[in-house]
Wavefront OBJ file of the C-alpha trace (Angstrom):
o trace
v 66.905 -85.028 22.070
v 65.473 -83.842 25.249
v 67.602 -82.077 27.554
v 68.017 -83.003 31.145
v 67.549 -79.549 32.361
v 63.912 -79.528 31.027
v 62.731 -81.570 34.294
v 64.056 -79.270 36.840
v 63.013 -76.045 35.022
v 59.501 -77.308 34.545
v 59.429 -78.364 38.302
v 60.463 -74.803 39.311
v 57.949 -73.189 37.112
v 55.218 -75.453 38.295
v 56.135 -75.051 42.229
v 56.191 -71.422 41.539
v 52.631 -71.349 40.302
v 51.287 -73.699 42.893
v 52.810 -71.657 45.694
v 51.527 -68.254 44.322
v 47.973 -69.820 43.721
v 47.703 -71.162 47.302
v 48.955 -67.847 48.587
v 46.539 -66.088 46.461
v 43.514 -68.000 47.771
v 43.938 -66.987 51.477
v 47.127 -65.019 52.182
v 46.167 -64.347 55.957
v 46.334 -68.137 56.801
v 49.489 -69.199 58.398
v 49.377 -72.664 56.717
v 49.106 -70.911 53.287
v 52.111 -68.736 53.999
v 54.246 -71.440 55.073
v 53.395 -73.684 52.224
v 54.188 -70.782 49.811
v 57.589 -70.654 51.576
v 57.918 -74.459 51.107
v 57.193 -74.061 47.495
v 59.682 -71.127 47.307
v 62.464 -73.321 48.629
v 61.648 -76.139 46.240
v 61.706 -73.583 43.447
v 65.422 -72.691 44.415
v 66.247 -76.391 44.650
v 65.083 -77.021 41.075
v 67.079 -73.986 39.858
v 69.959 -75.168 41.596
v 69.582 -78.503 39.715
v 68.644 -76.750 36.543
v 71.887 -74.742 36.546
v 74.111 -77.697 37.020
v 72.470 -79.361 34.061
v 72.202 -76.409 31.653
v 75.553 -74.797 31.750
v 78.506 -76.349 29.798
v 81.476 -75.564 31.952
v 81.988 -76.625 35.485
v 82.749 -72.992 36.563
v 79.751 -71.575 35.104
v 77.614 -74.269 36.673
v 78.985 -73.998 40.048
v 78.988 -70.000 40.008
v 75.320 -69.868 39.119
v 74.078 -73.001 41.207
v 75.599 -71.333 44.459
v 73.065 -68.535 44.206
v 70.136 -70.942 44.426
v 71.496 -73.515 46.678
v 70.305 -71.741 49.923
v 66.967 -72.884 49.149
v 68.014 -76.425 49.657
v 69.784 -75.603 53.057
v 66.603 -74.359 54.652
v 64.319 -77.119 53.495
v 64.823 -78.928 56.748
v 63.542 -76.053 58.798
v 60.544 -75.310 56.518
v 59.236 -78.958 56.508
v 59.010 -78.872 60.145
v 57.629 -75.437 60.228
v 54.969 -76.631 57.727
v 53.872 -79.556 60.134
v 53.931 -77.061 63.224
v 51.824 -74.659 61.214
v 49.020 -77.397 60.735
v 48.256 -77.409 64.642
v 46.117 -74.880 66.170
v 48.586 -73.607 68.823
v 52.319 -74.192 68.389
v 54.187 -75.004 71.524
v 57.140 -72.996 72.641
v 59.377 -75.950 72.191
v 58.085 -76.267 68.527
v 58.658 -72.593 67.899
v 62.241 -72.679 69.426
v 63.042 -75.857 67.093
v 61.764 -73.947 64.024
v 63.971 -70.800 64.937
v 66.962 -73.172 65.441
v 66.363 -74.748 62.160
v 66.446 -71.452 60.322
v 69.648 -70.685 62.046
v 71.264 -74.050 61.131
v 70.153 -73.334 57.625
v 71.681 -69.942 57.507
v 74.893 -71.510 59.067
v 75.134 -74.013 55.896
v 74.386 -71.029 53.503
v 77.223 -69.041 54.978
v 79.498 -71.998 55.035
v 78.561 -72.695 51.273
v 79.588 -69.134 50.197
v 83.067 -69.751 52.099
v 83.576 -72.939 50.040
v 83.292 -75.404 53.008
v 80.446 -77.343 51.509
v 81.587 -78.249 47.882
v 84.859 -79.264 46.532
v 84.480 -78.929 42.875
v 82.102 -80.973 40.468
v 82.174 -84.128 38.427
v 80.762 -84.595 34.969
v 77.826 -86.935 34.582
v 75.328 -87.641 31.806
v 72.765 -85.226 33.246
v 75.178 -82.376 33.852
v 77.634 -81.354 36.496
v 77.111 -82.504 40.193
v 79.008 -81.235 43.271
v 81.820 -83.155 45.083
v 80.567 -83.055 48.853
v 82.886 -82.011 51.819
v 82.320 -83.432 55.161
v 80.056 -80.454 56.231
v 77.715 -81.435 53.221
v 77.343 -84.907 54.501
v 76.339 -83.387 57.552
v 73.532 -81.312 55.877
v 72.447 -84.611 54.140
v 72.090 -86.035 57.615
v 69.961 -83.146 58.945
v 67.829 -83.261 55.705
v 66.983 -87.053 56.145
v 66.310 -86.359 59.986
v 63.921 -83.560 58.708
v 62.069 -86.066 56.448
v 61.553 -88.502 59.506
v 60.435 -85.521 61.738
v 57.963 -84.338 58.838
v 56.403 -87.904 58.339
v 56.406 -88.562 62.090
v 54.575 -85.220 62.674
v 51.959 -85.818 59.969
v 51.387 -89.291 61.464
v 50.909 -87.752 64.949
v 48.416 -85.238 63.565
v 46.602 -87.862 61.620
v 46.174 -89.862 64.932
v 45.294 -87.129 67.301
v 43.458 -84.381 65.465
v 39.722 -84.086 66.331
v 38.927 -82.424 62.971
v 37.717 -84.911 60.225
v 38.856 -82.438 57.514
v 42.363 -82.175 59.122
v 42.494 -86.017 59.363
v 41.849 -86.244 55.421
v 44.461 -83.379 55.005
v 47.016 -85.400 56.736
v 46.363 -88.415 54.776
v 46.784 -86.385 51.524
v 50.043 -85.114 52.776
v 51.221 -88.551 53.768
v 50.351 -89.751 50.406
v 52.286 -86.935 48.630
v 55.310 -87.495 50.884
v 55.328 -91.157 50.144
v 55.175 -90.461 46.408
v 57.891 -87.570 46.400
v 60.583 -88.928 49.082
v 61.727 -91.865 46.935
v 61.993 -89.784 43.866
v 63.778 -86.828 45.846
v 66.234 -89.428 47.052
v 67.528 -90.125 43.551
v 68.696 -86.685 43.248
v 70.744 -87.154 46.560
v 72.325 -90.190 44.929
v 73.859 -87.839 42.216
v 75.883 -86.201 44.850
v 77.541 -89.528 45.434
v 78.637 -89.888 41.933
v 75.835 -92.344 41.041
v 74.758 -91.483 37.505
v 70.754 -91.621 37.430
v 68.309 -89.488 35.641
v 67.235 -86.554 38.012
v 63.653 -87.480 38.536
v 63.500 -85.943 41.905
v 62.434 -82.732 40.425
v 59.268 -84.045 38.965
v 58.525 -85.915 42.424
v 58.483 -82.670 44.331
v 56.189 -81.157 41.658
v 53.635 -83.988 42.287
v 54.040 -83.666 46.122
v 53.302 -79.929 46.036
v 50.350 -80.512 43.775
v 48.942 -83.043 46.196
v 49.608 -80.633 49.261
v 48.029 -77.625 47.576
v 44.996 -79.674 46.810
v 44.631 -80.736 50.325
v 45.039 -77.174 51.530
v 42.673 -75.279 49.106
v 39.828 -77.788 48.584
v 37.134 -77.817 51.341
v 35.649 -80.853 50.369
v 38.233 -83.426 49.816
v 38.001 -86.794 48.283
v 39.033 -89.799 50.435
v 42.521 -90.780 49.634
v 41.417 -94.161 49.015
v 39.350 -92.854 46.071
v 42.398 -90.934 44.875
v 44.688 -94.016 45.187
v 42.230 -96.289 43.353
v 41.934 -93.811 40.514
v 45.568 -93.118 40.266
v 46.427 -97.030 40.055
v 43.562 -97.453 37.519
v 44.961 -94.414 35.287
v 48.671 -95.744 35.425
v 47.408 -99.133 34.683
v 45.579 -97.878 31.610
v 48.494 -95.784 30.789
v 50.841 -98.682 30.752
v 48.296 -100.813 28.812
v 47.891 -98.224 26.101
v 51.174 -96.166 26.080
v 53.699 -99.047 26.506
v 52.850 -100.882 23.270
v 53.002 -97.615 21.372
v 56.512 -96.834 22.886
v 57.663 -100.188 22.003
v 56.444 -99.538 18.629
v 58.151 -96.220 18.195
v 61.410 -97.510 19.634
v 61.305 -100.470 17.020
v 60.666 -97.975 14.199
v 63.458 -95.815 15.461
v 65.739 -98.718 15.287
v 64.664 -99.720 11.943
v 64.775 -96.000 10.507
v 68.078 -94.850 12.258
v 69.843 -97.835 13.382
v 69.537 -96.856 17.043
v 67.135 -95.836 19.824
v 66.857 -92.286 20.931
v 65.294 -92.827 24.456
v 64.685 -89.099 24.986
v 62.632 -89.099 21.868
v 60.751 -92.078 23.157
v 60.252 -90.208 26.422
v 58.856 -87.253 24.719
v 56.373 -89.524 22.729
v 55.339 -90.879 26.146
v 54.661 -87.335 27.552
v 52.797 -86.154 24.372
v 50.517 -89.307 24.579
v 49.918 -88.701 28.076
v 49.035 -85.190 27.504
v 46.509 -86.227 24.712
v 44.916 -88.697 26.876
v 44.323 -86.254 29.478
v 43.211 -83.544 27.435
v 41.254 -85.379 24.757
v 38.052 -86.079 26.979
v 37.899 -82.633 28.089
v 38.526 -81.134 24.803
v 35.740 -83.423 23.107
v 33.293 -82.551 26.028
v 33.845 -78.767 25.448
v 33.524 -79.081 21.876
v 30.403 -81.002 21.874
v 28.749 -78.501 24.394
v 29.629 -75.613 22.176
v 28.477 -77.130 19.094
v 25.187 -78.146 20.622
v 24.657 -74.805 21.834
v 25.450 -73.319 18.481
v 23.509 -75.728 16.121
v 20.725 -76.968 18.541
v 20.234 -73.998 20.721
v 16.420 -74.273 21.317
v 16.703 -78.010 22.180
v 19.685 -77.564 24.618
v 17.716 -74.827 26.227
v 14.595 -77.035 26.761
v 16.799 -79.689 28.096
v 18.392 -77.341 30.550
v 14.747 -76.268 31.697
v 13.840 -80.052 32.236
v 16.913 -80.633 34.236
v 16.354 -77.550 36.304
v 12.793 -78.534 37.050
v 14.091 -82.001 38.274
v 16.328 -80.299 40.818
v 13.505 -77.878 41.851
v 10.430 -80.379 42.042
v 11.146 -81.216 45.655
v 10.778 -77.623 46.633
v 7.093 -77.455 44.967
v 4.794 -78.315 47.943
v 1.410 -78.185 46.120
v 1.140 -81.538 44.202
v -1.358 -80.247 41.803
v 0.794 -77.458 40.862
v 3.838 -79.820 40.593
v 1.852 -82.012 38.022
v 0.794 -79.125 35.893
v 4.071 -77.638 35.688
v 5.678 -81.154 34.938
v 3.135 -81.929 32.107
v 3.701 -78.355 30.619
v 7.485 -78.495 30.786
v 7.685 -82.012 29.167
v 5.272 -81.049 26.315
v 7.462 -77.932 25.604
v 10.945 -79.247 26.275
v 10.502 -82.599 24.463
v 7.929 -81.362 22.042
v 5.396 -84.223 22.531
v 1.774 -84.423 21.702
v 0.326 -85.539 25.089
v 1.179 -86.111 28.662
v -0.841 -87.893 31.457
v -0.429 -89.232 34.948
v -1.666 -92.180 36.531
v -1.724 -92.409 40.439
v -2.579 -95.031 43.039
v -5.470 -94.877 45.417
v -3.304 -92.879 47.813
v -3.838 -89.658 45.702
v -7.336 -90.060 44.928
v -8.298 -86.445 45.746
v -5.330 -85.312 43.709
v -6.456 -87.385 40.449
v -9.975 -85.421 40.486
v -8.004 -82.016 40.730
v -5.599 -82.766 38.104
v -7.959 -83.849 35.162
v -6.500 -80.930 33.122
v -2.858 -81.826 33.685
v -2.515 -82.351 29.689
v -4.523 -83.756 26.991
v -4.790 -87.101 28.655
v -5.335 -85.828 31.959
v -5.027 -87.810 35.235
v -6.460 -91.295 36.234
v -6.133 -94.152 38.635
v -3.486 -96.930 38.450
v -4.934 -100.029 40.085
v -2.530 -102.657 41.511
v -3.915 -105.411 38.977
v -3.650 -103.172 36.070
v -1.319 -104.739 33.326
v 0.719 -101.571 33.229
v 1.218 -101.470 36.909
v 2.440 -105.141 36.975
v 4.769 -104.209 34.216
v 6.076 -101.264 36.015
v 6.472 -103.152 39.421
v 8.510 -105.888 37.482
v 10.789 -103.286 35.705
v 12.305 -100.232 37.493
v 13.333 -98.735 34.211
v 11.470 -96.333 31.938
v 9.110 -98.472 29.440
v 9.424 -97.279 25.825
v 6.821 -98.936 23.596
v 9.053 -99.573 20.474
v 11.683 -101.273 22.653
v 8.795 -103.472 24.279
v 7.530 -104.449 20.995
v 10.988 -105.987 20.071
v 11.184 -108.012 23.152
v 7.958 -109.819 22.632
v 6.247 -111.989 25.385
v 5.014 -109.995 28.382
v 6.809 -106.930 27.247
v 4.728 -107.206 23.844
v 1.512 -107.195 26.011
v 2.735 -103.938 27.908
v 3.508 -102.428 24.471
v -0.117 -103.191 23.274
v -1.448 -101.594 26.539
v 0.506 -98.555 25.828
v -0.588 -98.383 22.252
v -4.196 -98.804 23.448
v -3.766 -95.650 25.837
v -2.074 -93.869 22.925
v 1.330 -93.020 24.621
v 4.993 -94.121 23.587
v 6.628 -93.897 27.046
v 5.608 -94.719 30.762
v 7.962 -93.279 33.388
v 7.412 -94.940 36.912
v 6.915 -92.801 39.870
v 8.594 -94.558 42.523
v 9.760 -93.483 46.032
v 11.336 -95.499 48.885
v 10.634 -98.649 46.787
v 6.858 -98.003 46.494
v 5.207 -97.355 43.157
v 3.013 -94.137 43.380
v 1.980 -94.100 39.848
v 3.276 -93.464 36.307
v 3.916 -90.598 33.952
v 2.660 -91.317 30.305
v 4.449 -89.368 27.311
v 3.038 -89.332 23.892
v 4.925 -89.349 20.765
v 7.228 -86.543 19.569
v 5.546 -84.111 17.008
v 8.600 -84.544 14.921
v 8.033 -88.305 14.787
v 11.608 -88.803 16.134
v 12.393 -91.626 18.360
v 13.194 -91.177 22.061
v 16.994 -91.253 22.557
v 18.841 -92.536 25.432
v 19.452 -89.113 26.804
v 15.672 -88.461 26.637
v 14.990 -91.642 28.727
v 17.669 -90.814 31.174
v 16.147 -87.243 31.622
v 12.655 -88.628 32.008
v 13.952 -90.999 34.597
v 15.347 -88.214 36.625
v 12.289 -86.415 36.283
v 10.289 -89.326 37.513
v 12.351 -89.825 40.376
v 12.081 -86.015 41.495
v 8.365 -85.984 40.940
v 7.877 -89.212 42.916
v 9.748 -87.861 45.785
v 7.955 -84.536 45.790
v 4.395 -86.563 45.644
v 5.532 -88.675 48.499
v 6.644 -85.612 50.577
v 3.197 -84.144 49.802
v 1.481 -87.310 50.835
v 3.442 -87.450 54.242
v 2.801 -83.685 54.846
v -0.885 -84.268 54.520
v -0.976 -87.327 56.741
v 1.174 -85.214 59.251
v -1.273 -82.271 58.903
v -4.200 -84.593 59.597
v -2.575 -86.104 62.679
v -1.829 -82.636 63.928
v -5.569 -81.668 63.499
v -6.653 -84.823 65.443
v -4.259 -84.081 68.189
v -5.556 -80.413 68.250
v -9.115 -81.574 68.189
v -8.348 -83.973 71.044
v -6.519 -81.383 72.978
v -9.554 -78.711 72.538
v -12.002 -81.520 73.731
v -9.705 -82.204 76.786
v -9.498 -78.442 77.557
v -13.270 -78.087 77.368
v -13.707 -81.225 79.666
v -11.237 -79.697 82.179
v -12.944 -76.258 81.881
v -16.402 -77.857 82.593
v -15.229 -79.899 85.500
v -13.561 -76.831 87.086
v -16.682 -74.439 86.456
v -18.925 -77.433 88.018
v -16.550 -77.633 91.050
v -16.455 -73.785 91.611
v -20.334 -73.323 91.266
v -21.473 -76.414 92.947
v -20.179 -75.400 96.374
v -21.854 -72.071 96.595
v -25.076 -73.632 95.420
v -24.774 -76.345 97.926
v -24.597 -73.792 100.758
v -27.619 -71.761 99.335
v -29.709 -74.975 98.881
v -29.013 -75.971 102.391
v -30.190 -72.672 103.805
v -33.264 -72.782 101.468
v -34.183 -76.283 102.811
v -34.007 -75.079 106.331
v -35.919 -71.978 105.535
v -39.444 -73.198 105.977
v -38.609 -74.283 109.680
v -36.725 -70.973 110.478
v -39.005 -68.497 108.643
v -39.547 -66.347 111.793
v -35.974 -66.570 113.124
v -34.624 -63.142 112.274
v -31.099 -64.266 113.136
v -31.356 -67.139 110.734
v -32.896 -64.869 107.944
v -30.030 -62.325 108.383
v -27.175 -65.035 107.999
v -28.973 -66.648 105.138
v -29.099 -63.309 103.349
v -25.517 -62.494 104.188
v -24.512 -66.023 103.184
v -26.462 -66.170 99.960
v -25.234 -62.848 98.745
v -21.585 -63.763 99.453
v -22.086 -67.121 97.582
v -23.701 -65.505 94.621
v -20.998 -62.796 94.565
v -18.509 -65.553 94.518
v -20.116 -67.230 91.275
v -20.405 -63.744 89.667
v -16.672 -63.228 90.392
v -15.914 -66.665 88.797
v -18.128 -65.574 85.826
v -16.128 -62.361 85.471
v -12.739 -64.116 85.448
v -13.997 -66.689 82.908
v -15.227 -63.714 80.734
v -11.769 -62.010 81.190
v -9.867 -65.319 80.085
v -12.253 -65.588 76.864
v -12.126 -62.095 75.649
v -10.228 -59.380 77.759
v -11.614 -55.814 77.367
v -8.754 -53.799 76.145
v -8.739 -50.072 76.534
v -6.621 -47.774 74.293
v -2.996 -48.202 75.037
v -1.115 -45.290 76.471
v 2.488 -44.511 77.747
v 3.097 -46.024 81.035
v 5.946 -46.083 83.361
v 6.205 -49.730 84.423
v 8.383 -48.999 87.541
v 5.882 -46.646 88.771
v 3.180 -48.996 88.196
v 5.015 -51.659 89.947
v 5.510 -49.327 92.964
v 1.841 -48.602 93.123
v 1.003 -52.552 93.329
v 3.764 -52.826 95.869
v 2.219 -50.189 97.980
v -1.053 -51.673 97.627
v -0.120 -55.000 98.838
v 2.479 -53.899 101.434
v -0.045 -54.389 104.499
v -0.900 -58.127 103.262
v 2.971 -58.793 102.952
v 3.609 -57.500 106.422
v 0.795 -59.762 107.794
v 2.732 -62.574 106.189
v 6.039 -61.376 107.345
v 7.268 -60.909 103.855
v 9.308 -58.200 102.745
v 8.677 -56.491 99.094
v 11.714 -55.138 97.232
v 11.881 -53.285 93.988
v 15.170 -53.307 91.907
v 16.143 -51.956 88.494
v 17.148 -48.861 86.802
v 16.953 -47.158 83.456
v 13.868 -46.201 81.303
v 11.055 -48.656 81.488
v 8.216 -47.028 79.635
v 5.872 -49.131 77.667
v 2.651 -48.586 75.746
v 0.122 -50.764 77.681
v -3.323 -50.928 79.288
v -2.096 -49.796 82.676
v -5.231 -51.307 84.574
v -4.847 -54.763 82.861
v -1.038 -54.914 83.196
v -1.546 -53.884 87.045
v -3.959 -56.947 87.200
v -0.983 -59.056 85.928
v 1.576 -57.837 88.505
v -0.948 -57.947 91.403
v -1.650 -61.737 90.600
v 2.032 -62.449 90.437
v 2.874 -60.668 93.626
v -0.224 -62.252 95.528
v 1.010 -65.599 94.430
v 4.546 -64.843 95.573
v 3.434 -63.453 98.948
v 1.233 -66.662 99.561
v 4.004 -69.060 98.548
v 6.932 -67.407 100.670
v 7.736 -68.554 103.946
v 7.809 -65.870 106.999
v 10.886 -63.645 107.069
v 11.739 -63.936 103.231
v 11.961 -61.420 100.580
v 9.859 -61.292 97.271
v 12.120 -59.213 94.706
v 10.430 -57.287 91.893
v 12.880 -56.460 89.089
v 11.923 -53.937 86.415
v 14.460 -53.033 83.517
v 14.503 -52.581 79.785
v 16.946 -54.688 77.936
v 17.505 -55.562 73.949
v 15.782 -58.596 72.578
v 16.673 -60.322 69.208
v 13.765 -59.821 66.697
v 11.823 -57.353 69.095
v 14.210 -54.530 69.643
v 14.165 -53.107 73.131
v 11.810 -54.760 75.605
v 10.697 -53.911 79.367
v 11.069 -56.902 81.688
v 9.268 -57.238 84.960
v 10.501 -60.110 87.125
v 9.113 -61.401 90.283
v 11.138 -63.765 92.293
v 10.132 -65.656 95.588
v 11.909 -68.038 97.900
v 8.864 -70.413 98.294
v 8.811 -74.160 97.942
v 8.412 -73.999 94.092
v 6.308 -75.821 91.521
v 7.151 -79.650 91.056
v 8.489 -80.248 87.509
v 5.836 -82.572 86.468
v 3.209 -79.612 86.916
v 5.027 -77.021 84.974
v 3.158 -77.608 81.796
v -0.058 -76.969 83.929
v 0.824 -73.648 85.281
v -1.151 -71.494 82.935
v -4.135 -73.917 82.551
v -7.328 -72.748 83.827
v -8.376 -73.995 87.351
v -4.913 -75.142 87.867
v -3.615 -74.194 91.384
v -1.224 -75.437 94.133
v -3.080 -73.286 96.753
v -5.806 -74.678 99.114
v -7.899 -71.684 98.178
v -8.325 -69.945 94.884
v -10.041 -70.607 91.614
v -6.853 -71.341 89.530
v -7.564 -68.681 86.860
v -5.217 -65.885 87.904
v -2.104 -67.101 85.977
v -4.367 -68.170 83.036
v -5.913 -64.568 82.805
v -2.409 -63.056 83.137
v -1.031 -65.166 80.358
v -4.054 -63.993 78.209
v -3.343 -60.105 79.167
v 0.365 -60.272 78.273
v -0.199 -62.301 75.022
v -2.795 -59.618 73.922
v -0.101 -56.929 74.442
v 2.328 -58.708 72.482
v 4.444 -59.889 75.210
v 5.496 -63.099 76.780
v 5.284 -64.701 80.389
v 7.434 -67.452 81.187
v 8.723 -68.782 84.639
v 11.467 -71.077 86.097
v 10.902 -72.908 89.190
v 12.833 -75.494 91.478
v 11.410 -77.149 94.450
v 13.002 -75.861 97.809
v 14.466 -72.899 95.957
v 11.717 -70.737 94.722
v 9.871 -69.385 91.624
v 10.587 -66.800 89.214
v 8.102 -65.264 86.771
v 9.180 -63.274 83.803
v 7.044 -60.833 81.995
v 8.074 -59.371 78.717
v 6.353 -56.299 76.995
v 7.394 -54.194 74.030
v 9.161 -51.043 75.301
v 7.948 -47.475 74.307
v 10.246 -45.504 72.165
v 9.945 -42.438 70.153
v 6.923 -40.086 70.172
v 3.562 -40.520 72.019
v 1.782 -41.208 68.666
v 4.325 -44.040 68.036
v 4.192 -45.363 71.437
v 0.516 -45.411 71.299
v 0.293 -47.262 68.073
v -2.503 -49.981 67.976
v 0.246 -52.466 66.375
v 1.487 -52.847 69.927
v -1.548 -54.841 70.984
v -3.305 -57.805 69.367
v -6.987 -57.574 69.029
v -8.446 -60.423 71.000
v -10.893 -63.015 69.251
v -12.196 -64.751 72.215
v -12.160 -68.458 72.811
l 1 2 3 4 5 6 7 8 9 10 11 12 13 14 15 16 17 18 19 20 21 22 23 24 25 26 27 28 29 30 31 32 33 34 35 36 37 38 39 40 41 42 43 44 45 46 47 48 49 50 51 52 53 54 55 56 57 58 59 60 61 62 63 64 65 66 67 68 69 70 71 72 73 74 75 76 77 78 79 80 81 82 83 84 85 86 87 88 89 90 91 92 93 94 95 96 97 98 99 100 101 102 103 104 105 106 107 108 109 110 111 112 113 114 115 116 117 118 119 120 121 122 123 124 125 126 127 128 129 130 131 132 133 134 135 136 137 138 139 140 141 142 143 144 145 146 147 148 149 150 151 152 153 154 155 156 157 158 159 160 161 162 163 164 165 166 167 168 169 170 171 172 173 174 175 176 177 178 179 180 181 182 183 184 185 186 187 188 189 190 191 192 193 194 195 196 197 198 199 200 201 202 203 204 205 206 207 208 209 210 211 212 213 214 215 216 217 218 219 220 221 222 223 224 225 226 227 228 229 230 231 232 233 234 235 236 237 238 239 240 241 242 243 244 245 246 247 248 249 250 251 252 253 254 255 256 257 258 259 260 261 262 263 264 265 266 267 268 269 270 271 272 273 274 275 276 277 278 279 280 281 282 283 284 285 286 287 288 289 290 291 292 293 294 295 296 297 298 299 300 301 302 303 304 305 306 307 308 309 310 311 312 313 314 315 316 317 318 319 320 321 322 323 324 325 326 327 328 329 330 331 332 333 334 335 336 337 338 339 340 341 342 343 344 345 346 347 348 349 350 351 352 353 354 355 356 357 358 359 360 361 362 363 364 365 366 367 368 369 370 371 372 373 374 375 376 377 378 379 380 381 382 383 384 385 386 387 388 389 390 391 392 393 394 395 396 397 398 399 400 401 402 403 404 405 406 407 408 409 410 411 412 413 414 415 416 417 418 419 420 421 422 423 424 425 426 427 428 429 430 431 432 433 434 435 436 437 438 439 440 441 442 443 444 445 446 447 448 449 450 451 452 453 454 455 456 457 458 459 460 461 462 463 464 465 466 467 468 469 470 471 472 473 474 475 476 477 478 479 480 481 482 483 484 485 486 487 488 489 490 491 492 493 494 495 496 497 498 499 500 501 502 503 504 505 506 507 508 509 510 511 512 513 514 515 516 517 518 519 520 521 522 523 524 525 526 527 528 529 530 531 532 533 534 535 536 537 538 539 540 541 542 543 544 545 546 547 548 549 550 551 552 553 554 555 556 557 558 559 560 561 562 563 564 565 566 567 568 569 570 571 572 573 574 575 576 577 578 579 580 581 582 583 584 585 586 587 588 589 590 591 592 593 594 595 596 597 598 599 600 601 602 603 604 605 606 607 608 609 610 611 612 613 614 615 616 617 618 619 620 621 622 623 624 625 626 627 628 629 630 631 632 633 634 635 636 637 638 639 640 641 642 643 644 645 646 647 648 649 650 651 652 653 654 655 656 657 658 659 660 661 662 663 664 665 666 667 668 669 670 671 672 673 674 675 676 677 678 679 680 681 682 683 684 685 686 687 688 689 690 691 692 693 694 695 696 697 698 699 700 701 702 703 704 705 706 707 708 709 710
């Protein structure tokens, strides 16, 4: 006979284990702590029911149960506390309600110890159950209201929370409440003298189990799947267990003349336990036996499975096919492997001739094997094809003619890329279902990797075409700029040369011609120097340089020009600003930037130069020079052209200054960027590696990049 006290005792122990397990996973989380408190109250409630069912006399049952009954009195407060702990920031009103709930629970506990809650007990089949006083009825009302508030809070959180994970958690908790509340209400009926089996204890155990799953698991299965699986399990249980239970009851009636329902219930529990544990036990046993008796084969299969997971990471298709052939021959102990690929992989076929004893070849669309692979998505096994006859028999003949037993399609995105051919096993064994499934997995992984390599090659070819077109465009732009800049001086010189025969004895004309020709030739020479500087900057040995002092020298040099333009130059910044640079080249950069800023600034404006050292992620400490003007700005559509040779927004100028500055900064291992807004101004930011440590470290050649020319 199965005692009635076993259900509440099992529920108490189960809730204790669940609560401690959740608390152990993350004891600092508020939700975990409140859940542990909830399970503690349920442990006390179940122990209360256990005492009422276990002890044989009314006095003993009531005396022991009073020590565990306080857990039931604070359940309303803990339920509301649990819902509030689910929120990010509990409101002051919610906190106040929680405190008041615990105070009310303490009042009920005090009243119970004073004898104001229970007036004796009545004897039922399941044990002694208290006779309630009016104050206990008030507690039942509070408990029912707490259930309503608990469900309302979960529904509200489910509808309003922005977190998808919390939304699924709320769905699980609602599912647990829907399962537990009807069962828990059965225990309440016992207090009113209605003699039923106390299944409420098992109900709260199921509820806490669902709650714990939703709290601990970070990747939750949707409740729809859980419900469908649960209903399917219950239906299967009823279909299988119910006839066995009826048979056990019938045999019990025949053998003993009566039916022991507790024994029938125990049989149901045993059958359910066996049904749940049997698949897991058989799976573990099968795995252990395989590892013990067929260790080498298991290891080979593990290697094949591991390769199928890693195939997509192999970027070289030739290496992929070579490793694939080797691992299949070793893992399945076959005598040959080969691969047939479509025309998209023509270059790969030539390089993969030594993939295996069969090598590599082409798979034409009109090939009988290709037609068979198009018609069937599965792996083709020659022996199976022979038994089917017809067209399948013709495919089997093709495989036999090629000397292979299995053809694995390599298909990606519904497109046939080729096939993998597998020879017979050296042991002359047939290919099992597990072998075919493993080969299909390998084929899918290989096809995805090959398709990725094809897409990568196509993308690289497209990028090369774009780069080639970009270089041609840059050459065209550069040639047009050079032609424009050189043609103007040559036109002036040509004009004077045409007039020279007529004005040969005019001394003033000859003097003007000489000065103009020298100036224009000098202009062409300067242009050539800038072009050479853009193509190949002549770097000197880097040395420790104070960038603030260098900027000060440039400002002093350009101060007269700034005064003529009615522009004020201002230097700001503090701290150490030493860098290992070629001072002359960096001075050229700053001078170009300041000249542009002065020319772009309106009268009575200020050009600010900021010099400072800052920390930079990945580069350590860097020095920054920032040149800011309040000019008209650069239009947004021209931002991409700023560092392009011969681009300029000024009426006069070659458009090479910023291109040369960008080249110099890049060769120093730095960056030059800008921000500009029309009508507001432009700010150029130069970043250079800071100098730290000894002079030798500061002067390391690693600071600069050797230019390679254009």
